[in-house]
N, C-alpha and C positions, 0 to 999 in steps of 0.2 A: 132612382142611382140619377146623378148626376152625370152628365156626357161630355166624353173629353173636349178640354178645349181646342179649338182651332184657328190657326193662324188668319188675324185679319185681314181683309182686301187693304189696298191704301186710302181706297176713299172712307171706309171706316175707321181707319185709323183716324186720319182727318177730323172725320165727323166726330169721334170721342173727344181729339184734342179741343176742339172746340164746345163741345158741350161743356167739358172738364173747366176750363177757363171760364165758361160762363157759369156754370154753376158754382160753382167753387172761389172763384176769383172777383168777376164782375157784379155777380149776385148780389152779397154783402156791404160792401159801398153803397149801392144803387137801392137797398132796402133802408141803410142807415141815412140815406137822403130826406126820405120820407117821414122816418122817425125823428128829424127835426133837421126842417125844413129849412132853418136860417144861416143854421151851419153848414147843410147842405149846397146851400146857394151860394155862401160863402168858397166855397171850393170850388163852384161850376166858374167862380167868377177869374177864382185864383187861373184856373185853366183857360179862361178865355171864352168861355161861353157862359152868353147873356141871351139866348131867346129861349131858355126854358127854366122852368123852375119846380121845386118839387111841392110847393107848399100849395096843395090842391083842398084846404080847406076841410080835411077827414083827422081825424084822432090819430095819433101815434100806435095806438092797443089795435089799432084795424089791422095790423102790416106781423107785428112780431110774430104770437102763439099762432093767428088763423094760417099765416104762412107756413111754419115749421109745421103744422098739421098735415096741412095740403102737401106739401112736400115728402112728409113722412109718410103718407098715406098712398101716394104716388108710387116712390121708391119700393116701399113694402111688397105693394100688388105687382110690381115690375120681377122682383126677387122672387116670388111667391109661383109667378108663371115661367119664367124661365128656366129650361130646363136643365143648364149646365152650373145653377147653384144647388148649393145642400142646404135644405129650408129648415135643417136642424141647426143651422147657425140660429136663425131669427131668434129661435128662443134657447136650445142647449140647456136644459133642466140639469142632466145628468153630468153633463159638462161645467157647468155654474155650481154643482153641488160638492164638488173635488176640489174644487180652487177657493169656494165660500171661507174656507179659515183661514186661508194667506190671504186673501182680502181684506177679512176683520180686522187680521193679525197686524197687517202693516198700514192699516186704517188707525188705530190704535195710538201707535207711534208718531204717525205724522199729522195727524187729530190735532197732536198738544204742541207740534211744529204749527202748525198753522194758526193758532191758537197765541202760542206766543208772538208770531211776526204781525198780528193783528193785534196784540198788544201795543208793541212799537211804533206801530204807524199810526194810531192814536193817541198815544201820550207823548210821544217823541219826535214827531214828524208831522208837517203840515199837509200832508197826501192826503190822509183820509181823518173827517170830522171825531172828534173825542167823543162826544155822545154816541156817533154809530157803533163803539164799541157794545157787543151784545143787547145791541138796542131792542131787535126783535123779541127775544125771551125776556127783557125784564119792561120794556113799554106795550109791547101788544103780543101778548101769546098767544093770542087764536089767530092772529096772521102766519103767525109761526106755526102753527098747529096747520092752518089751512095749505102751507106750505108744502109741509112736512107731506101732507097724502098727496096732493096733486101733481108736487114736481117731479116723482118719479116717473109718473103716466105720462105727459102732457111737454116734458122738456127731457130729462133724461135719456129715455129709452127710446124716442123718436132722433135726438138727436145721434146714440149709436146705432141706428138705424141708416140714416145718412150719410154718417161721415166713418162710420167702419164698415158695416157689412156692406152696404150700395158702394163705398170708395174701392174697398179691396178688389171687391167682385166684378165691378164695371168698366174700372181702367185697370185692371192690370195687364191687360196686353200691350198699355202703349209707360205702363210705368213699371211693373215687373212687380215683385213679390218681396222683394229685399228690404237694402236701408232706402235705397229712392223712395222707395211706395212710404217707410213709415214717417221720415222726413217730411214729404209731402203732406202727409197725412196732419202732423200736428200742426203742419203752419198752414192748412187751410183750416182744421181747427179754432184755432187761435185768431187763425183773421175773420172766421164767423164773425168773433165778437168787436169787429170795429162797431156793429151797428149801436154800441153799447158808447161810444163816444167818448174814452177814456184809454189813456195808454194803460195803466196799469190792470185792465180786465183783459187784455192783449197779453200782455207781460203775463200774468199768473195763470191762464191758460194754457200756457207752451209746455209746464210739468205736467198740469191735468192731460192734458193729449198724450202724453209721453207714458204715463200709465195707463189708460184706457186703450192707447194703443196696443201694447204690451196685453194687456189682460185678454182685449178680443182677439188678440194672433194665438195668444197663449191653449186658449180655451176653446176659440171659433165657438164662440157664445156670445149674441149682443145682449140677452139676459142677464150674464155676468159682467160685461160692461155696462150694459145701464143699469144693476144695482148699486156699483163701486160709483160710477157716476152719481148716479143717487145721494147714496150715503155722503160723499166726500162734499157735492152742492148744497144740502141741506146744513153739514157743518157751518160750510162757507155763510149763508144765510144768518146762519144760528149766534155767529162768533162779531157778524159785522159785515165782513169782505164783500156781502151781498147791495150792498151799496155802489159797487161798481160793475155790478152783473147784471144791474135791475134798469132796463129801458126809462125810467121814471126818473133816474137820477144823471142819464145821462148829461156828462158837464165839461169834458175836454180836459177833466184835470191833467 
């Protein structure tokens, strides 16, 4: 059983604040710089920084998923070893099963909304290339299948550990457990997607962050939030919005 929460010392609070800023505020743009060195260096120049560069001659793919998996594993182990954390939140099958119907019913409705929005963006705006609408299932179905199989375990669930389970547990003593915590969670989840180098990715992950945060707090199950994250993420790739959340297409849209 988790031990009662203890009020942290001033030194610990200051450490947690610094850690929070480092992990959730500074790390995403830092990684973004390595993903697109030219764009990262341009931002440094605007800040008047000319002595350093993000261009170290390594492929951008070296940073994203390996770093995400490393962060996920580190935070997962921390939570497993923390006696004040309820480890049932890491999986929580019974809690997830009770909320499964709501998640699916809500998805069926919102999936149609997402499809319509994607169609409008592709056919009636310059934001998204027309050919990207339903591109993966039409042109590269095997890639769509691979994404469907791998995305839940290598992206969706890890993000629910790093941005939900760890976030709400580790920093509850400095951000509380109420509205402030939720708002900061949604903002930092959206800010994570700055690595895509386009404003669409940041905007579209705001409602996603609200949805996943609500599910995690309602169910206290990273599995439930991870499953929900996965089905929406796969659908986003299916309809074509994956164009904005795939680092290979980062374009500063």
